C-alpha positions in Angstrom: 31.9 161.8 -43.3 30.8 165.2 -41.9 28.4 163.4 -39.5 31.3 161.2 -38.2 33.6 164.2 -37.8 30.9 166.1 -35.9 30.3 163.1 -33.6 34.1 162.8 -33.0 34.4 166.4 -32.0 31.2 166.2 -29.8 32.8 163.3 -28.0 36.0 165.2 -27.5 34.1 168.2 -26.3 32.3 166.1 -23.7 35.6 164.6 -22.6 36.9 168.1 -22.0 34.5 169.1 -19.4 36.1 171.2 -16.6 35.3 168.6 -14.0 37.6 166.6 -11.7 38.0 162.9 -12.2 36.0 161.5 -9.3 34.0 158.6 -10.7 35.8 155.3 -11.2 34.9 155.2 -14.9 36.3 158.7 -15.6 39.5 157.8 -13.8 39.9 154.6 -15.8 39.5 156.5 -19.1 41.3 159.7 -18.4 43.6 159.4 -15.4 47.3 160.0 -16.1 49.8 159.4 -13.3 51.1 162.6 -11.7 51.3 164.1 -8.3 52.6 160.8 -6.7 54.9 162.8 -4.4 51.9 164.8 -3.2 49.8 161.6 -2.6 52.7 160.1 -0.6 52.9 163.2 1.5 49.2 163.1 2.3 49.4 159.4 3.2 52.4 160.0 5.4 50.6 162.8 7.4 47.4 160.8 7.8 48.9 157.4 8.6 51.8 158.6 10.8 50.1 161.3 12.8 50.4 160.6 16.5 46.8 161.7 17.0 43.6 160.4 15.5 42.2 164.0 15.2 44.9 165.6 13.0 43.9 168.3 10.5 45.6 168.8 7.2 45.4 171.8 4.9 45.8 171.0 1.2 46.5 173.9 -1.1 47.4 174.6 -4.7 46.2 176.7 -7.7 42.6 176.3 -8.8 42.6 173.7 -11.5 45.9 172.1 -10.8 44.3 168.7 -10.2 43.7 168.7 -6.5 40.2 167.2 -6.7 41.3 164.4 -9.0 44.3 163.7 -6.8 42.2 163.7 -3.6 39.8 161.2 -5.2 42.8 158.9 -6.1 44.2 159.4 -2.6 40.9 158.4 -0.9 40.7 155.2 -3.0 44.2 154.2 -1.9 43.4 154.5 1.8 39.8 153.5 2.0 40.7 150.0 3.2 42.1 151.5 6.4 39.8 154.5 7.0 36.1 155.4 6.7 36.6 158.1 4.1 34.0 160.7 3.4 35.0 163.0 0.4 32.6 165.7 -0.5 32.6 169.1 -2.2 31.5 172.2 -0.3 30.3 173.6 -3.6 27.8 170.8 -3.8 26.6 171.3 -0.2 26.5 175.0 0.7 25.8 178.2 -1.3 29.4 179.4 -1.9 28.7 183.0 -1.0 27.3 182.0 2.4 30.0 179.5 3.7 30.9 179.9 7.4 32.4 177.6 10.0 29.1 176.5 11.4 27.6 175.3 8.2 30.9 173.7 7.2 30.9 171.7 10.4 27.2 170.9 10.1 27.7 169.7 6.5 30.4 167.4 7.8 27.8 165.9 10.2 25.2 165.5 7.4 27.7 163.9 5.0 29.1 161.5 7.6 25.6 160.2 8.2 24.7 160.1 4.5 27.8 158.1 3.7 27.0 155.7 6.5 23.5 155.3 5.1 24.8 154.8 1.6 27.2 152.0 2.8 24.4 150.5 4.9 26.4 150.9 8.1 24.4 149.2 10.8 24.4 151.8 13.5 22.3 150.6 16.5 18.7 151.8 16.2 18.7 153.7 19.5 21.9 155.7 18.5 20.5 156.3 15.0 17.2 157.5 16.4 19.0 159.9 18.8 21.1 161.3 16.0 18.1 161.8 13.7 16.2 163.5 16.5 19.1 165.8 17.1 19.1 166.8 13.4 15.3 167.3 13.4 15.4 169.8 16.3 18.1 172.0 14.9 15.7 174.1 12.8 12.1 174.9 13.7 10.8 176.3 10.5 7.1 175.6 9.7 8.3 174.2 6.4 10.3 171.5 8.1 7.4 170.3 10.1 5.1 170.2 7.0 7.5 168.2 5.0 8.2 165.8 7.9 4.5 165.1 8.4 3.7 165.0 4.7 5.7 161.9 3.9 6.4 158.7 5.8 9.7 158.4 3.9 10.9 161.8 4.9 14.7 161.7 5.4 16.0 164.5 7.6 19.6 164.0 6.3 18.5 164.4 2.7 16.4 167.4 3.7 19.5 169.1 5.1 21.7 168.1 2.2 19.3 170.0 -0.2 18.4 172.9 2.1 22.0 173.8 3.0 22.6 174.5 -0.7 19.4 176.4 -1.6 17.7 177.8 1.6 19.3 180.8 3.2 16.7 180.7 6.0 18.0 177.2 7.1 21.6 178.4 7.0 20.6 181.5 9.1 18.8 179.3 11.7 21.8 177.0 12.0 24.1 180.0 12.5 21.8 181.4 15.2 21.5 178.0 16.8 25.2 177.3 17.2 27.0 180.7 17.1 27.4 180.7 20.9 27.4 177.0 21.5 29.7 175.5 19.0 30.7 172.9 21.5 27.3 171.3 21.2 27.8 170.9 17.4 31.3 169.5 17.9 30.0 167.0 20.5 27.4 165.8 18.1 30.0 165.4 15.4 32.1 163.3 17.7 29.0 161.1 18.6 28.3 160.5 14.9 32.0 159.7 14.2 32.2 157.3 17.2 29.0 155.5 16.2 30.4 154.9 12.7 33.8 153.9 13.9 32.3 151.4 16.4 30.6 149.5 13.6 33.2 149.8 10.9 36.3 149.4 13.1 37.9 152.1 11.0 39.0 155.6 12.0 37.2 158.5 10.3 38.7 160.7 7.6 36.7 163.5 6.1 38.1 165.3 3.0 36.4 168.6 2.4 37.0 169.7 -1.2 36.5 173.0 -3.1 37.0 175.4 -0.2 39.8 176.7 -2.5 37.1 178.0 -4.9 35.8 180.4 -2.3 36.5 184.1 -2.6 39.6 185.1 -0.7 37.6 187.3 1.8 35.4 184.3 2.7 38.4 182.0 3.1 40.2 184.6 5.3 37.2 184.9 7.6 36.6 181.1 7.7 40.2 180.1 8.6 41.7 183.2 10.3 38.8 183.8 12.6 37.4 180.3 13.1 40.2 177.8 12.5 40.1 176.7 16.2 36.5 175.6 15.7 37.3 173.8 12.4 40.1 171.9 14.2 37.9 170.8 17.2 36.3 167.6 15.8 37.9 164.5 17.2 38.7 162.9 13.9 41.0 163.5 10.9 39.9 166.2 8.4 41.6 167.5 5.2 40.6 171.0 4.3 41.4 172.6 0.9 42.3 176.2 0.6 43.4 178.5 -2.3 47.2 179.0 -2.8 46.7 182.8 -2.5 45.3 182.4 1.0 48.7 181.1 2.2 50.2 184.4 1.1 48.0 186.3 3.5 50.5 187.5 6.2 48.1 186.9 9.1 46.5 183.7 7.8 49.5 181.5 7.1 51.0 181.4 10.6 47.5 180.8 12.1 46.9 177.8 9.9 50.4 176.4 10.5 50.1 176.8 14.2 46.6 175.2 14.5 47.4 172.3 12.2 50.8 171.6 13.7 52.3 172.7 10.3 50.5 170.0 8.4 50.1 172.0 5.2 50.5 170.2 1.8 50.9 172.2 -1.4 50.3 170.7 -4.8 52.6 172.4 -7.2 51.8 173.4 -10.8 53.4 171.1 -13.3 56.6 173.0 -14.2 57.4 173.2 -17.9 60.5 175.3 -17.8 63.3 176.3 -15.5 63.0 179.7 -14.0 63.3 182.3 -16.7 63.6 179.9 -19.7 60.1 180.3 -20.9 60.9 184.0 -21.7 63.7 182.9 -24.1 63.1 182.3 -27.8 63.1 178.6 -28.8 63.1 177.4 -25.2 62.5 173.7 -24.8 60.2 172.4 -22.0 61.0 169.6 -19.7 60.2 166.4 -21.7 58.6 164.6 -18.8 56.1 167.4 -18.1 55.4 167.9 -21.7 54.7 164.1 -22.2 52.4 164.0 -19.2 50.3 166.9 -20.4 50.2 165.7 -24.0 49.1 162.2 -22.7 46.2 163.9 -20.9 45.2 165.5 -24.2 45.5 162.2 -26.2 43.2 160.5 -23.7 40.5 163.0 -24.3 40.9 164.0 -28.0 41.3 161.5 -30.8 44.7 161.9 -32.5 43.1 162.4 -35.9 41.4 165.6 -34.5 44.5 167.3 -33.2 47.9 168.0 -34.9 50.7 166.8 -32.6 52.6 170.1 -33.0 49.5 172.0 -32.0 49.0 169.7 -29.0 52.5 170.8 -27.7 51.5 174.5 -28.2 48.3 173.9 -26.2 50.5 172.5 -23.4 52.9 175.4 -23.4 50.0 177.9 -23.3 48.5 176.1 -20.2 51.5 177.1 -18.0 51.3 173.6 -16.6 47.9 174.1 -15.1 45.6 171.2 -15.9 42.5 173.3 -15.8 44.0 175.6 -18.4 45.0 172.7 -20.6 41.4 171.5 -20.6 40.0 174.9 -21.0 42.1 175.8 -24.1 41.3 172.4 -25.7 37.6 172.8 -24.9 37.6 176.2 -26.6 39.3 174.7 -29.7 36.6 172.0 -29.9 33.9 174.6 -29.7 35.4 176.5 -32.6 35.7 173.3 -34.6 32.1 172.2 -34.0 30.9 175.6 -35.3 33.1 175.3 -38.4 31.9 171.8 -39.2 28.3 173.0 -39.2 29.1 176.2 -41.1 31.3 174.5 -43.7 30.4 170.8 -43.8 32.5 170.2 -46.9 35.8 171.2 -45.2 38.1 168.9 -43.3 38.4 170.3 -39.8 41.2 169.6 -37.4 42.6 171.4 -34.4 45.6 173.2 -35.9 47.6 176.3 -35.1 45.0 178.6 -36.7 42.2 177.1 -34.5 44.5 177.4 -31.4 45.2 181.1 -32.1 41.4 181.8 -32.2 40.9 179.9 -28.9 43.8 181.7 -27.2 42.5 185.1 -28.4 39.0 184.3 -26.9 40.5 183.2 -23.6 42.9 186.2 -23.5 40.0 188.6 -24.0 38.2 187.0 -21.1 41.3 187.4 -19.0 41.8 191.1 -20.0 38.3 192.3 -19.1 38.8 192.8 -15.3 42.4 194.2 -15.5 43.3 197.7 -14.5 46.5 199.8 -14.5 47.5 198.5 -11.1 47.1 194.9 -12.2 49.2 195.5 -15.4 52.0 197.0 -13.3 52.0 194.0 -11.0 52.0 191.6 -13.9 54.9 193.5 -15.6 57.0 193.4 -12.4 56.2 189.7 -11.8 57.2 188.9 -15.4 60.5 190.8 -15.2 61.5 189.7 -11.7 59.7 186.4 -11.2 58.1 187.9 -8.1 56.0 191.0 -7.3 57.1 194.0 -5.3 54.8 193.0 -2.5 53.5 189.4 -2.5 51.1 190.4 0.3 49.4 193.1 -1.8 45.7 192.2 -2.2 45.8 192.9 -5.9 48.6 190.5 -6.4 46.7 187.8 -4.3 43.7 188.3 -6.5 45.8 187.8 -9.6 47.3 184.7 -8.1 43.9 183.4 -7.2 42.6 184.1 -10.7 45.5 182.3 -12.4 46.9 185.5 -14.0 50.0 184.7 -12.0 51.3 181.1 -11.5 53.4 179.9 -8.6 56.2 177.4 -9.2 58.3 175.6 -6.7 62.0 174.9 -6.6 64.2 175.3 -3.5 62.6 178.7 -3.4 59.1 179.6 -4.7 59.0 181.8 -7.8 56.2 183.3 -9.9 55.5 183.8 -13.6 52.7 185.3 -15.6 50.3 183.0 -17.3 51.5 182.4 -20.9 48.2 183.7 -22.4 48.6 186.9 -20.4 52.1 187.6 -21.8 50.7 188.8 -25.1 48.5 191.3 -23.3 51.7 192.8 -21.7 53.3 193.0 -25.1 50.2 194.8 -26.5 50.5 197.3 -23.6 54.2 197.9 -24.4 55.1 196.4 -21.0 57.5 193.8 -22.3 60.7 194.6 -24.2 61.6 191.5 -26.2 64.8 193.1 -27.5 66.5 192.8 -24.1 
């Protein structure tokens, strides 16, 4: 019995990895329908754009389900477009992302996808493209590797080196910093070659830019958005929700993309202000969606239904937080099973309280007095004093503050953070 229980929780723990649903098998097992309006908006912008080179910026809180939704979106339109979906986090060292290696990574991934699908690009064109890649860097290491193996693949070389080799990234920056037009021209040659064979227009979806630090995002999009918009094919870029609150960045992005900005909202559990009231009842539809996500990943005999609802409420409607809380609960249960094999272990309110405390402590560590004042103001007024203040943007980026959308946007403090405010005497529940 203990061994069966252990295996059941181990399976639930594996099901609760903080990863997007990209693979077909994962989508089949865990996908719950949500975000249909957002998918419809993306399809409309891509299919109805008067130009074949339109750029779309896709934003939302980290962990709100953007990557899973983009994977589903790409599946729905792959019959009409040659879709290349890849993560910048898998391609480039995140602390060293710039517009040059972003564009170069698009070139590499376009060709890798063409190879994977066995697109029969004419040999002369393919050889010319490979030669262009091979002459972009001139490190001795490159020459050694190319000569050492007959099967050397320059595309796979770059797909690895962009991630791990700072020297390669530096060489690319030096190579193209003053001749970005050459890089764009080569991107367009690659896209045209693929399009000529497939008879499909190109769509590149560049995910996980929203996971970059705000300073990197600011430099990437504010200073170099014109370069990112130059390729002659459709591209969807992701950015963090906090970046669109930067006073100089938002108008720049809207202007350069012709206002093609799509925001994926957090799943809203309450009307504005109702979550602060005792015995408040959440929207049944949202509650059911989030509970369904849990039941697809955790066997019902491992989780009390009333506790499942409390997990949902503590997530604030953010999918990442729903999974993170549940994952922490499973970790606690797995330790208990090994420590007390004779006990019947289930995720109940006591286990949830332990998980919440652990996550709250993680949240609390970086907070200072300025942060607490901003959180207090946001909790009381559903907005900060200054939504452009960098400390507020950092709190928004870190999920301490959540943005919700009605006719007007409003903000609330992450439910797990509310108890921290109470402990600091910053919330008066008697009012």
